[in-house]
N, C-alpha and C positions, 0 to 999 in steps of 0.2 A: 259218059252221056250227058251229064250235067255241064260239062265244059262246052260241048256243042250247043246246047240250049243257051248257055251264058252269051256265047257269041251271037247267036241267032237273034236274041232279044235285046241287046246290047244297043243298037241303033234307036230303039224305042224308049230307051232311059230305063228299062228293067234291069235289075241286078239279080244274080242267081247265087245262091250259096247252098252246098249240100251239108247239112246238118248229121253228124255222125254221133249219135249218143252212144255212151258207155252204159254199163250196168246201173240200175236204180234199186233203191231201197223201198220197193214198192209192196212186196210180197207175192209179186206175180210168180215167183219161181217156187212157191209152196203151192200154187193152185192146179197144177198139172197133175196128170196122172200118167204113170209109166205103162208102156205098151209091154206086152209079153216080151219077156228078156230070150234072147238067143245066145246061147253059149260061145259062139265064135267072137261074139263082141264084148264078152266080159271084161277083158283088160282094157279095151277102148272105153267103155262105160265107165269104169272105175277110174281111169286117167281123167275123163271129162268131168266127172262129179267132183273128183278131188279138186281140180283146177278152178271149177265154178265155185266151190266152197271158199276158195281162198280169193275170190275177187272182191276187192273193196266196192262196195256200192255208194253211187251218188245221191244227193239230195234233188229230188225231182222240182222242190220249190226255188232253188237255186238257179235252176236251169230256166225256168219260165223268166226271171228277171235277164238272165243273159240272152234270151231270144228277142226280148223287147228292146235291148240294145242293139242287136244285129239287124233289126228291122229299121232302126233310126240312123243306122250307120251311113255316112257319106259314101264311103268305100268299103262295103263288107268283103269278107275273105271268100274265096271261090270254095273252100271246105273249112268247116268249123267242128272239131271234136269236142265232146263234153265229157268229163268224168276221168279218173285216173287209169280205169281200164282199158281206155282207147289208146293212150300213148305208147304202150309196148306194141300192141297191134299196127300202129302207124308206122313204127320203127323197123318191124319186122317186113312189112309191105315195102316201104322205102329201100330196104337193103336188098330186095330182089329185082330192082328196077336196074336196068344196064346204065352203065355211066352215059351221061350225055343226055339221057332221056328226060321228059318234062317232069318227071318224079324227083329229078335231082335240082331242078330249076328253083 
């Protein structure tokens, strides 16, 4: 959707970038509450929480400076991912696009 928006506003000199943040070391993950646990989801929940525990968290302060650089860029990218946790997801997403698709460009 952001690609369509970028094309629509390009003639007006407006540039669009989709910012895709990874996980951050903010403590947000410790502030939630668990809903009642349903036994059929026990294994999935275990896998999810194990993967989440191993996720490297980024520094939110470093991202602020990068966003300011993005705003000042003459030719900003269409997409910009932050943090180390975003790269494996981007590679996985890219691997499922068919050859010759825009994702491979």
